[in-house]
Structure formats: C-alpha cells, structure tokens
N, C-alpha and C positions, 0 to 999 in steps of 0.2 A: 505494501500499500502507499501511498504516496505521504509526504509529510501533510501535518495537520495545519488548515490554517486558521488565523484569527480573523474574525467577524468586526466589522465597525459599522454602526449606521449613524448619519450625521443630518440629523434634522428633515428624519424622512416624513412625507408625508403622502397620503393616498386619497383623490379624491373620486369617486363617482357622480356626476352628476350635481345635484345639489348637498350629498353625504358627503362628510369627511371620515373614511373608515380608519385611516392612523392617521395622528396629528402632530406632526412636529417630532416626531420620537428620537432620542440619542441612548445608543445601546452600546457596549462594549463585550466583547465574548476571548475568551481568551483562548488561542490554539487548544486543540486539546480537549476543552470543555464541553461537559454534557449537560447541556444548556433546555430549557423545557419552557416553553410559552405559553401561558396558564392564563384563563380569564372566562369567564362566562360567553355563552353564543353572541357571536353581533361585536365581540369587545375592539376586533381587529388584528389578533393573533395567527389567524391563515395569511389573512391579504399579508403582513407580515411575511413569513414564511414563503409566498409566492413572488414578494418581491425580491429578495434575498434567493432566489428560483431564477429570477429572470421570467416567469409565468405570467409576472403582473409589473405594469411598469410603473414607476416614482413618478408622482406628480412632480414634485420637488425633493431637494437632498441627495447626500450622497451614500453608495452602497459598498465598502472597501470587504475586499478579499484578501487579508496578508496585507503586500504593499501595493496591490493593484484595484485601482475604481473602477470596478464594475458596472456600473450603475448604466451603461447603455451598452453592454457587452450581451449577446443571446444566452440562452441556458448553455451551450454545448460549449461553451468558451470560457465558460467560470471556475471551474476547475467543483462544480458542487453536483448531487447528484439527489432526486428526491424520489421517495419512496411512499406513494399515494395511499390514503385512505382505503382504496377499492381494490389495491393490487394490481387491477390492470394487464392482467396475463393476457398471455396470448393464446387464444382455446384450441388454436389449430395446431399446436406447437408443442414439443417434450419439455419439460420439464430443464432440460441440460440444454437446449436450445433457446427456452428463453433466456436463461441468463446469459448466454453468449449473444443475443441477438444485438447489443448495440455495439456490440465489438465486432457484430457482420456488418453493418449499417459502415462502420469505421474502414471497410474493405481486409481485417486480419485472416490471414488463412486460417480456412476450417481446422487444421488440427492444432493450430495456437490456443485459437478461441476455445475449443472442448474441452480441450487441457487444462485451460483457464478456468473456465464454468466448471469446471469437474472439482479443482478446490476450492472453490466458493461454496458448492457443495457439500463437500468433506467440513467447510467450517462451519454450516449451518445444520447440519446432521442429514443431510438430506441428500446424500450420495446411494442408497438405496432405490430413489423414487425417479432416477435419474432419467430414464425412458417414461415415464407415466404421462399423460396429460394434465393440465390442472383440473377439470372436470374429477377429477378421480384421487383428489388430495382434502382433504379437510380444512379449517379454514385457517387452524395453525399452519398444518404443512405447506401450505400458498403463502402466507405472510412470509417465510422463511425462503420461500424461492422469491419471492420479490424484493427481500435482503438481499438475495446472493446479487439477483439482477443489477439491483442500485451499486452496488459494493465493486462490481468489474470493472467499471469504468477508471478505477481507483483515486474519489472524488477525494477533497481536502475537506468536506465539509458534507455532510451528509442531513437531507434534513424529512423529516416523518412527519405526514400529517395526518396525524389521531391514529396509528400502526394498529393500536389494539382494541379499537373501539367496536371491533367487528367481533371479537371471540369471546364466549362465553366467560364469567368468572374468574373460574380454577384456572383456565388457559391464561387469562391476560396476566394472571400472577406468576406464574412459570415463564411465557415469555417477556416478561419484565424485567426477571433475573436475565434470561438469554440475550435480551438486549443491550444489558449493562456491562455483561461479561463481554462480548463483542466490541464493545465502544474503549474497555477496558484494555484490549487486547490490539485493536488495529490502530486504540490510541490517535484516530481522526475526532474532528469536532461534529459532536453529531447535535443540531438543534430541531427537537420534536414538541410541538403542535398536541396542547392536550385539555380538557375541560373539566379533568379527574384531579383532584386536590393530593388523594392518594398515590396517584399515578407519578406525579412530579416529585412529593416529594421521596419518596424511594428509588426515584434514578437520578434526579438534576444535582450536579454539582452547583448550577446556578437556577434558581428560578426567578423569572418575567412574567411579572404576574398584570394584565391589561386589563383596563375600564375604558370602554367608550372612546378607542383609539388612544389613549393614553396609557404609559407604563404608571401603575401605581406601584408597584416598589421591586426594585431587583435587590435577590440579595440569597445566601446560601438557605435551604431547607429550614435549617433551625434555626437561623436569623429571622426569617420571615415566621416563623412560627412564633417564635418566643419574643418578637420587637416589634408588632404591628404596628405600621404606623398608623391608619386610614382604620374609618370603623369599617368601610369596603373593604379592605385585608383581613380584619378581624372576622367578619363576618365568613369572608368565600372561603378564606384557607381552613375556618373550621375550627370547634374545640375548644373556643374562645363564648366568653359572656360579657356584653357592650352594655355598659350597667353606666348610669346618672351617679357622679361624685362630685358635690360638690356645683361648678361652674363648666366643668369638663367633662367628657366621655373616656372611661376605662375601661381596657380589657383583661378579664381574669379567666386563665385555662380553668377547663369542667374540672378538672383532674385538682383544681389547687382551692376549690372549693371545698368548706367544711360545713357537715351537719351538726347541730346542736339539738338537744331535748326542746318540746313546745314551750319547757318554761323557765330552761337554762337563759342567762346571763352574761354580756361580754362586753368588754372593755372596747374590744375592736369595732371597725364596720361590721352591719351583719344586715341582713332583711328576714322577715317573716310573710310567709305566704301559703298556701296549700298546694301539694302536687298535683299535678293536673297530668301526667302521663308516667309510665314507668315501661321501660325496656331492657330484657336482661339480653348482654350481647357476650355472652361465655364467661370472660374472666370477672364480669362488672355489669353494675347495672347503671344503664342511662336512666336520671331522673330527671323530669322536665317540673318546675315549678310556676305558679306566676303567684308574684309577690304582692301585700297588701296595698302597695303603689302603682298597681299594675304593667311594673315591668316583668317580661319573660326570660328567665334563666335555667340551666341548665348544672347537674353535677352527675360527677361519675363518681360510684361508691365502688368499694372491692366486693366482693362476693358476701364475703366475712365480716366487713361493716355493714351491709346490707341484713345478713341475717343477725345480727346481735341484736337490730333496733330495726325490723321489717317495716313497712311503710305500706300504703294502699293510696288509689288516687283519691283525693277528699282529705288525705294527710296534713295536718297544720303542722310546719316546719319551721324553723331557724337558720341558717346558713351566714358562714361567717367568711373570710379570710384573712391570709398575713397582708396587712397592704404593702410591701416589699413585691408580695408577688403581681399584685397591679400593673398594668403599663399603661401610661397615659397614650389618648389617642389625639392626633392632630387635626 
C-alpha cells in the first residue's frame, strides 16, 4: 500500500441552490488517522465525504491531500478510493474480477491484476469465494469484497460512506473490528461517515461531529464523550443528562448520577422526582425519571445496586451528583 496522506479542508462550503449543506468548515486530519464524520441525517457529513472524494464539487474553499490541492481534480487523480454504502458490485463479474476491475480499466495485465486481487481477497478473508458471483454472497461477504476493490488502487485515503449500515447488529460489531484491524495494518487514512455514536466511538481516533452543515466538535472519542461543548453534542453523543444549574446548562453522565432514598438529605446538588421508565440492559438498569421541576433525566444503576433497593415506575426518588463530575456547556 502507498503511504497515508493527511487531509485538510480550508473554509469549504457546498451550496445546493438555496440551501447550504456544508458551511465554511475547517478540518485537519493527520495521515494514518481513523476519522469518523458523525452526525444526524442532513448534517453535511456525506456531502463532506463526497467533496473529499471529488464526487461533489465544493462551492468554495480548498481540499488539500498531503501537499497537493485536489479541489479541482477528478476522483481518479486524488489518491483516494471510496467504498459506497450500497457496495455497488458488478453482478455479472466474479468476486476476483470485481476486485481487479479498477486495474483492468488502467490497462494492467490480466495476470498482474488477478495476482494483486488475490492478495487483497486473502487480506479480507475472502479467498475461498474468489469465483463466486456477488448474488452468492452474504451482506458481510459483499462488504469485504467492496473493501478489497476499494483498496486495490493503493489509495492514500480510503473514504467509507456508512459501510456497516446494511448489516445486522451482530455482524456490524464484528466488521467494526475488521475495519479497525485493516486500517491499523495498512496504515492509511480512513474517513468513515456514520450516524451511529457507538460505531464512531469504537472505531475513531478522531471524531468530527457535525450539525446543520457546521462542525460542532472535533476530538478523540474520550474527549468528546467526557467534555461535550454544547447541549447538541451532549445529547447526540448520548449518555448525558443536560440539566439547568443556575444560569447555565450542565452535562452529567448517566453513570455519575447517584440514587438517594426518598427521605434522604444531601448537601450537594439534587433533584427529586418520579421514575418514568425502567429498562434492563444486562449489566445495568437504565432508569428514566421526571423531576418535580419538569426536567427529564436518566441514571445507570448497576444490577446489584438496583436489586438492593428495587424501583417501579412511579417510585419517588432523589438523585444527586458530584459537582466535579458536571461539565458546563457553552
């Protein structure tokens, strides 16, 4: 594989008629990074990926890959490869010929391209299926073939558009591990679009959380989870209560909320209210409550803690938290 390339977006905007899909974003991704573009539908993440790939022209701004400004270059000249959500395999070609297709278009000799395709099929554990057609493969197997096909041109940057969305939950988790392993072994830059927080947290070295065409926050998964900058980030990344505290909002993680008895007294911050929902999650209980002042919040209680003082929907409870665990939101 060729060396990884850094990616930089400088004041990049994409406008469609009267709507702005991506609004003057700046972003730097170091070479060899696994970066996830995360956000709700319509936030601009897929449009950003397509502009990096060259499948969508930027309205303004610059896209730099390594030391080269690629803003006006066609996709084939950028040193990138894109793996599409649909996989888009050719139904009439065998697996090995699907993988080798890009080299055939470049005029590479048949023996050379098939040899390289065979090596990539080995890399993604698909060698036994080389002579099958796509229709004879499962969804996970088709994804592996699409990944091998994207890698055969030795891209410096691999772009992945929601590559796991078509898979069932069990396979999605398994393929998550495979993607991370491949990126680590190949050493190239991966930029992966997803709307799944768990997926981004599991895969990314760097999360770029987008909202309404802008970047809401950039950081490692731990940075974004432990120090959300805004109410949007805290709510979207999940696992946080957003609470009113004086004149500002704060975020407190579900697992940092403590449960007190209905008659307990505390010197620290507290809210009283009633249990509105209880969900068993295997190693913990997710308890939703509505406070007396109308705020909705949640607690994660370990199974042993819940069993020691069982709750029902409608139970009166008091919750508290260490002020040091509260994160002020901008």
